[in-house]
N, C-alpha and C positions, 0 to 999 in steps of 0.2 A: 505494500499501499504505499509505501515511500517514494517506493522507485516511482511510482504512479503519480504519486504528487511530484516530483521530478518532470515527470515528461511534460508534465500539464504546465508546471511553471515555462519549461524550453520553449512548447509551442504557444503558450501566451506572452512571453517576451520575444520570441522571433515574429510573431503577426500577430499584434495586437487587436486586427482589424479584418474580423475570419470572412468566409467565403459564404453570404447568406445560402442556408434551404429553402429556394422560393416556395418548391412546391407542397415541401411541407407543413412548412407556416403560413401558405393557405389552408389546408388544412383545420390546422390550428383554430383561423381564423373563423370558416364554415362551422363549424361545429360552437363558438361562442357563438356565433351571430342565429344560428339556427337555435339559440336556448339549451344548450347541450345533447339534443337531439343530433339522430345522423343524417344529413342531407343527403339528398339525391345525388348531387353531383356537387365536383368542387367549380366553382365561379373561376370565370377570366383565363382559362385554361382552356383553349380550342371556343370554337363556336359552339354554344349548347353545353361546354363544360366535361369534364372528366366524372365517368361513373365516379361515387365515392365506395372504393372496395375494399382502400388498404386499410388492414386493421388499424383500429381508430385509438389504443390505448395511448401510448407516447400523446397524441394530439391533442386527447381530455385529459393528460395532465401539465403540458401549457398553458390550456386555453382555462382550468382552475388557476394555472399561475398567475395567470394574465389577470383574470381578475380580482384575486389576493394582493398582487406587487402592481407597483410604478411602474415597473419594466418590461421591455420593449419585448416582441418575441424573439429576434437574435439575438436578445440579453441571455430570454429566458431559457434558448435553445445553446447555449454557451453556456451556462451554468450546469444545468442537466447534462451536458457531457460529461462537465470535470467533474462531477458528481459521481454517477457512474461510470466511471471510468476507474475508479476507486472503491464502489463496490464491485469492478468487476476483474480488479485483481485479488479482492480476498474470494471471493467464490472460488479463482482459476486456483489458489492457492490450496482453498478448501477440495477439488475436482484433482489437484497436483498430490496431496496427503491422500487422495481412495482410493487413485490409481495404484502410487506407488504405497500402498500400506504396509507394505512386507520388505520393503526398501530402506535406505540409508536416511538421515534427515537433507543430506546433501542433494537426493532428489528432488523433494520437496519445493528446496531455496532453489537450487539451478531452473526448475519448471517453470515454479511460477514468475520467476525474475526475466526470462527470457518470456515467455508468455507477451509482460506487458511492455517489452521493451523492444519485442519483435516490427518490422518497419510495415506490411504486407501485416498486421492489425492495424497496430495507431494510427496509420496513414489514413484507412476506411472508418475507425472508430475515434479519432484525439480528435486529430488534426483540421475535421470538416464539423461546423455545428452540426449537421444533420447524422453525425456519432450519434446524437441524441437518441434518434428513433432504433437506429442498427445496435445501438448498445443495450439498453432494453432488453431488445429479443435475444439478444448471448447473454445474457444475465442470466432469465429464466430456463436457457439451455445450458448453459455450463450448469447452471446447479441442476435440471436434468437429468442430465449424464452423470450428477455424484448419485442421483441416487436410484439411475439405472444399475451402477455400479451395485450399489447394495442388495439392489432386488434380485441381479441375473445371476451374480457373482459371489455375493453374501446368503445369499436366503433368506434377506429381510422382507417378510410379509409384513411389515408396517412403512414401508423404506413407495409404499403403491399409492397414497393419499397424498404426498410431499409428490411424488410424481406425477398423478394426473394437475392437481393445483399449477405446478410447473409446465404443465405441457398444452394447457388451456392458457396460461399467462405469453407462453412461445407462439401460440396461434395470434394472441388478440395483439402483437407485437411487432412480430415482422413477417412477412410471407418467407422467405428464403431458407429459415433457420427450422420453421416447422419439419420440411424431407429432411434434412440433417439429422434431429431429433428422431425425426424418424426411424430414418437407414442407422446409424448408432445405435437403437434399442434392439433392433434383427440383428445387428452385426454382434454385438453383447449376451445374444439367446443366445447364433450358434455358435460362438465361444464359449461360453461359460455356461451355458444351461442344456440346452436340447430336450425338454422332456414338456409332458404335456401342462404340467404345473405353471411352469415358463408361457404358454402359451396363452393360459388364460388370465396369468397375471400381467402380461404385455396386453393384450386383448383389451383386460379392466382397465389400462393409462392410454390407450389409445379411444377406447368407445367412451368414458371418466372424462376426458378435455373434448371430443368434441363436444358432448352431452351439455356440458358447463358452456360453451360458447356458444349451443344451438340459437338463442335469442338473435345474435349478431351476424353471423354467418345464413341463417334462415333468410332474415331480412335483404342480406344484399344479396340471397339466392334471384329471391322473387322481384327484385327489383331489375340484376342485370344480366343472371343468368350464373352457372356453373364456371362458364371457360374465362368468369374473369379475372378469377382466381390463378387461373397455369398463365395469366398475360402480365401478371404482378411478380409471380416468381420465377421468371423464364426472365427479364427481362438485365439491362447491363453484362450481357454475358452469364444468366442465373444458373439456374438447373434445368439441368436438361438441352440448353440452349446446342450445347456443343458436345460430344464425347470423344475425352482423348486424352492423353495420358502425361500434353503438353506443357500445361502449365504446372504438373510433377515436377519434372524435368527442368524447368525453369526455376523453380524452389528450388531444389536440389543442388541445380547448378549454377549460381545465379548468374545473369548479367545484366540484368536491369541493377541499377544502382538506385531508383526510385523503392524498391519495395527491398532488394537484400544486400545491401552494403557491405556485410560482412560473410565472409568466406565462413565463417564458423556454422551454415547452415548445411554446410559439403559433410557433416558430421550425422549429417541423418543420415545418410545411407551407410556407413560404417552403425550406428545405430538399429536400423532394420536388418540387418544380417546378424547379427550378434542374434535378435530377438530371432528372428528365425533360427539360429544353430540352441538357441536354449527352448525352442519349442513354444517359445511365447508369442503366441500370432493373432495375436488382436492388434498392435498398433500396428504391426506391417502392412495386414487385409485393411484397418481402415483409410490408412493413409491412401491406399490405392483406389479403395471403394469412392473415396472423396475424391480422390482429382479428377476421375470419370467421370461421375455425377456431379457434381459442385466448377464450377468454372471460378468461381472469384477467388485469388490465391489467400484470402483470409481467412476461409474455410480450409488449405493446405496446410498453411503456415502455424496455426494451433495445435495439430495433429504434430506436425514438425518437430516444435517442439517439446516435445515429448522425446521421441525420436534421439533429440539430440541429449537431452537431457540422459538416455541409456547411454549415449558414448561417451560423453565426457564420464558419468560417473561409474559404469562399469567396464570401460575398455581402457580409458586413457588416464582417468587417476591412479587404478590400483598400478596401471602397467608404469605411470611417475614415482608412485610411490613404495614399490617394490625393492628400494634399499635398505644395505646395513651400515646403519654408520658404527666405527671406532666409540663403544660408548664404557670401553673400560676404567677411564678416566672418571668416570660418570662423581658428582661432585655430594652424593648422599648414597653411599657405599648400603644404606639400610635398605635403598629404596630398590624392588627389583628390577634387573635386568628388563623383564618381558615389559613392566611398566614405562620404562624410558623409551623404549619401541613403538610401544602403541601410540605415548606423546607424539612422536617425534612423524609417525605416520600420520597422526592426526592435524601435527602441523602444517606436515605438507600437504593435506589433505585444504588446510586453511587457507593455506597464502596461491595455488593454483586456482580453486575456485574463488577467491578474492577479487584477483585479477582478470579472472575471465570475466565474472561478471562486473568491476569497475571499469576493465575495455571495452565489455556490451552495452552497459547504459550510458556511458561514454558516449558512445556513436551512437547511442539509438537520439539522444537527448540531442548532439549535433544534426541529426536528420530530422528529429522534429526541429528545431530553430530553422532549416534554412528550407523545409521542402511542405510549408502548407500553402493550399490554395486562399488565396487572398481577397477579399471582398471588391463591390465597382470604387473605380477613383470617384472623388466628390460628385463633381461634372454629372455623373451618369443620377445620383439623384438630385440635383439638380432637374433633369430631363425628365425623370416620370412626374419628379413634384410639377412642373409645367402641364404635361398632361392632364394627371392628376383634378388643377384648379384650370385648363383650358381648354378642356375638350367636354363634350357630352360623356353622361355615364353609357351609352350605348354604341360609344365607339369603338370599334375592331381594326387590330394592329396587327402589323408583320413584322419580325423585327430581326434581323440580321444576325445577333448574340443578344445573351444572358436572356432569354423569349420570357423563362418564368422570373426573372428578378423584375420582367418589365410588370407583365403582369401581375403581382406583388405586391409592388409597389406604385403604382400608376393605378390600381383595380380599377384597373383595363381591360376587354377580352384581348389576349393576342392568341391569335389563329394559329399559329405554330408551335406551341409553347413546346417544350420541352417534355416528353412518355404522351404526346397526344395521340389519336390515334392516326390523326391527318397529317403528323409532323414531316416523315421523309417525302410525300407526296408537295408538301407547302415549302419546304426547302429546297427542290430541286427546282420549282416551276419559278422560285425567287430568286435562284439563281440563274438559273436560265436565261431570266428578262432582263435583269440584269447586262447579263453580255451582249442582251441583241440592243441594249441602252431603251429599254421601253419600259413600260411603266406595269405597276402592278393591278388588276382593278380590284379596289373592291367596294362595298358601302361609304367606308372611310378608311382609309389606307396611311400610315403614318411611319418611316423611314427612318428606325432606330443606325444606319450601319456606322452613326460620330453619337458622343452624347450631347454635342448639342445639337 
């Protein structure tokens, strides 16, 4: 949790003006304006609005905080991201301790810190205020994984109720984490349980979470149909968008400095091979299945941190610390030689882990300080304020960039907003029309190719 706070400080002082998650903020404002009901559409995003089918828990939280505080939506989203990142660090540490319950404390420490400083994770979770939505789903997910291990590996029947609650929270938080939750549970069952009792327990969790969230998804299905959920989960290279092992290779053999500035991640290969030799199937199968089904690298990097932990704590450390110091002239003869050698091993472990983690945290803070997406320039807000004050409320706009930001801050309809159903067609038409030096005709068209 302390390392998470350091990462937050580095991110804030590196980029005090974050990039607003415009569509998310519009959803929160839509809920507030609807009297805390679920709106049918997200206004201002494409003509007629986008279907409001996104899991609403984070947006309800933003709307409530907006009512209770004088903060803006962007400030609320940023603050939520910081608080949730610290909670995410705590939950990840609990999961690491549960996963490596029969291992050393070094496993828990290394895995927890690596998750918090992994670039592929904090780039999407911490360095953008939109992480307030993703982190909420991630917290419920990781908490659910803790109880999944307790359910299938340890046979704790009492873990079913917390698992149901956490699965329901995941459903209401983020669409991409729900399949990851289900796939991870199926893998835990296949590796650790494989009994009829396990099938019943797993079905209880799945059915329980679906039943608890039925009032929400039932309303959405009645309005927009079932397919709208698959659209959301498959965006941005999400679930099932493509199937390949290229993301796995990109993380294990890092070439993109934005996500993997540390070559330490290549240790995951050693950790995976070591697990296979030890017939510990869960982690190697988990990262393989994750890389095939889930394209976002933050999913792969989360699993990979545990493989790196295995490599460091079970391969590298034992190799380095198995040396024999000459302790014949030890200062206190009454202390057995075996105690001195154990102290020596612990000292070597502490120094190695300390150097590793300090270097990792320093590199991670440097990344957080230099790689955050920055928000629009001040002139952009002047332009959107002009649109809000000087144009009619039914004005429609085509924008060449920052389409969602224009829609949120001007409170005018933008026909080609990111995530809109007509986004690709509108952009192609706009670009082609610009090349022909012709005007794109709409009832009212304002082009914001420059801030002014």
